[in-house]
C-alpha positions as CSV (number, residue, x, y, z in Angstrom):
1,M,0.4,-0.2,-0.4
2,E,3.1,2.4,0.9
3,Q,4.9,3.4,-2.0
4,H,7.3,6.9,-2.4
5,V,7.1,6.1,-6.3
6,S,5.1,4.7,-8.9
7,V,5.6,0.8,-9.3
8,D,6.7,1.5,-13.5
9,A,9.2,3.8,-12.2
10,L,10.6,1.1,-9.9
11,K,10.2,-1.7,-12.9
12,R,12.3,0.9,-15.0
13,D,14.8,1.9,-12.4
14,P,15.4,-0.6,-9.6
15,T,18.2,1.3,-8.9
16,L,15.4,3.3,-6.6
17,Y,15.5,0.3,-4.1
18,R,19.5,1.6,-3.1
19,D,17.7,3.6,-0.2
20,I,16.1,0.5,1.4
21,A,18.6,-2.4,0.4
22,K,20.1,-4.3,3.3
23,N,17.6,-2.7,5.7
24,S,19.1,0.5,5.5
25,L,16.2,2.2,7.1
26,L,16.4,-0.2,10.4
27,C,19.3,1.4,11.7
28,W,20.9,2.9,15.6
29,K,20.4,6.3,14.4
30,L,16.6,6.4,13.2
31,F,16.0,4.4,16.0
32,L,17.3,7.1,18.4
33,Y,16.1,10.0,16.1
34,W,12.8,8.1,16.4
35,T,13.3,7.5,20.3
36,F,13.8,11.3,21.0
37,L,11.4,12.0,19.1
38,G,8.7,10.3,21.4
39,V,10.3,11.3,24.9
40,F,10.3,15.2,23.4
41,D,6.7,14.7,22.2
42,A,6.4,13.3,26.0
43,V,8.1,16.3,27.8
44,V,5.3,18.6,25.2
45,F,2.7,16.8,25.7
46,F,3.0,16.9,30.0
47,F,4.5,20.0,30.9
48,G,2.5,21.6,27.9
49,A,-0.5,21.6,29.0
50,Y,0.5,21.9,32.6
51,L,2.2,24.8,32.3
52,L,-0.2,26.0,30.5
53,F,-3.5,25.3,32.7
54,D,-1.5,25.2,36.1
55,H,-4.9,26.6,38.3
56,S,-5.3,29.4,35.0
57,A,-7.9,27.4,32.7
58,M,-11.4,27.6,33.6
59,T,-15.0,26.2,32.5
60,S,-17.5,28.8,31.8
61,N,-18.9,27.5,35.3
62,G,-15.8,29.4,37.0
63,K,-14.3,26.3,37.5
64,V,-10.1,25.1,37.2
65,F,-9.4,22.2,34.8
66,G,-9.3,19.4,37.3
67,N,-6.9,16.0,37.0
68,W,-9.4,14.2,34.6
69,T,-9.8,17.5,32.0
70,F,-6.1,17.5,32.2
71,G,-5.1,13.8,31.4
72,T,-8.2,14.2,28.4
73,L,-6.6,16.7,27.2
74,V,-3.1,14.9,26.2
75,F,-4.1,12.1,25.8
76,T,-6.3,14.2,22.8
77,V,-3.1,15.8,22.2
78,L,-1.0,12.6,21.8
79,V,-4.1,10.9,19.4
80,F,-3.9,13.8,16.9
81,T,-0.1,14.0,17.3
82,V,0.6,10.5,16.4
83,T,-2.3,10.4,13.9
84,L,-0.9,13.2,12.4
85,K,2.7,11.9,12.4
86,L,1.2,9.2,10.2
87,A,-0.1,11.0,7.8
88,L,3.1,13.2,7.7
89,D,5.0,10.2,6.9
90,T,2.3,8.6,4.0
91,H,3.5,8.7,0.3
92,H,1.1,7.3,-1.4
93,W,-2.5,8.4,-0.4
94,T,-5.2,5.6,-1.3
95,W,-8.9,6.0,-0.3
96,M,-7.8,3.3,2.6
97,N,-5.3,5.8,4.4
98,H,-7.9,8.6,3.7
99,L,-10.6,6.2,5.7
100,V,-7.7,4.9,8.4
101,I,-5.9,7.9,9.2
102,W,-9.0,10.4,9.3
103,G,-11.8,7.9,10.4
104,S,-9.6,7.3,13.6
105,L,-9.7,10.6,14.6
106,V,-13.2,11.7,13.8
107,F,-14.0,7.6,15.9
108,Y,-11.3,9.2,19.1
109,I,-13.8,12.5,18.9
110,I,-17.4,10.4,18.8
111,F,-16.3,8.0,21.1
112,S,-15.6,10.6,23.6
113,L,-18.7,11.8,23.1
114,L,-20.1,9.3,23.9
115,W,-18.3,7.5,26.4
116,G,-18.9,11.4,28.7
117,G,-21.7,11.9,27.7
118,V,-24.0,9.3,28.2
119,I,-24.9,7.5,31.8
120,W,-24.3,4.0,31.2
121,P,-26.0,1.9,33.6
122,F,-23.4,-0.9,33.1
123,L,-20.7,1.4,35.2
124,N,-21.0,2.2,39.1
125,Y,-19.6,5.3,38.4
126,Q,-19.0,7.7,35.7
127,T,-15.7,9.6,36.9
128,M,-15.1,10.8,33.4
129,Y,-18.1,12.1,32.7
130,Y,-19.3,15.3,30.2
131,V,-15.5,15.6,30.6
132,F,-14.5,15.9,27.2
133,M,-17.7,18.4,26.1
134,Q,-16.2,20.4,29.2
135,M,-13.0,20.5,28.1
136,L,-14.3,21.6,24.3
137,S,-16.3,24.2,25.3
138,T,-13.0,26.6,26.4
139,G,-11.4,28.3,24.2
140,P,-8.1,28.1,26.5
141,A,-8.8,24.2,25.7
142,W,-8.8,24.7,22.5
143,L,-5.5,26.9,22.3
144,G,-3.9,23.9,24.4
145,I,-4.5,21.5,21.8
146,T,-3.7,23.6,18.7
147,L,-0.4,25.0,20.4
148,L,1.1,21.8,21.6
149,L,-0.1,20.0,18.3
150,T,1.8,22.5,16.8
151,V,5.1,22.1,19.1
152,S,4.7,18.6,18.7
153,L,5.1,18.6,14.6
154,L,7.5,21.3,14.1
155,P,10.5,18.8,14.6
156,D,8.6,16.1,11.9
157,V,8.1,18.9,9.3
158,V,11.3,21.4,9.6
159,K,13.1,17.6,9.5
160,K,11.5,16.2,6.2
161,V,11.5,20.2,4.7
162,I,15.1,19.9,5.5
163,C,16.1,16.5,4.2
164,R,14.3,16.7,1.3
165,Q,16.1,20.2,0.1
166,L,19.5,19.3,1.0
167,W,20.2,15.6,1.0
168,P,17.0,14.4,-1.4
169,T,17.2,10.3,-1.7
170,A,16.9,8.5,-5.2
171,A,12.8,8.8,-4.6
172,D,12.8,11.8,-3.5
173,K,13.8,12.7,-6.5
174,V,12.1,10.8,-8.7
175,Q,9.2,12.5,-7.0
176,E,10.2,16.0,-7.8
177,M,10.4,14.7,-11.3
178,L,7.6,13.2,-11.4
179,R,5.6,16.6,-10.2
180,D,7.4,18.4,-12.8
181,K,5.1,17.7,-15.0
182,A,5.1,21.5,-17.0
183,G,8.8,21.3,-18.1
184,N,10.9,19.2,-20.6
185,V,11.2,15.9,-19.0
186,T,8.8,13.5,-20.5
187,I,6.9,11.3,-18.0
188,G,7.9,7.8,-18.1
189,S,11.4,7.9,-19.8
190,E,13.6,5.4,-18.7
191,N,16.5,8.0,-19.7
192,N,15.3,10.8,-18.1
193,V,15.0,9.2,-14.3
194,Q,18.7,7.7,-15.3
195,T,19.8,10.9,-15.8
196,L,17.9,12.4,-13.0
197,L,19.4,9.7,-10.6
198,Q,22.5,10.3,-12.3
199,A,22.9,14.5,-11.4
């Protein structure tokens, strides 16, 4: 399902496999990078939410956010960040990608609204009742979600842009060639792919 370039381009130019030969994407450098991003995101989620809502965020009835609202906010930012990181790393979009990525965000919102908005008779206690709706009804929560999402996704976007501009892979070069249909490049020509990769 996921592919960086079309199947036809891969068949015409097998050197495009060079970037992933011998599991080159499974190296310590990338593992440590993703581990660092995980720790960075955890710090941003927890301490960002803690600093933004330290006894200052009030609901419409004058109450401050409690532990349940704090946890719901952090988890909401976590779900959206992980899903949007997946969307950022997706190169080839199909209907299935759209269904799973955007559908999971819609499912999370609907599930949270139902779980906290309905009194369920089979539960002995319901500590999450109306927490999600109360959180989303305040401006500081929306601001916090937006800020935390931006800060957590910023390193991914910056790295992607810098690496694509300074150290493009062979697949990146072919993607650029295929995007520049207006130029003198004839799409699908073997010689153009070979020439582009040698440049």
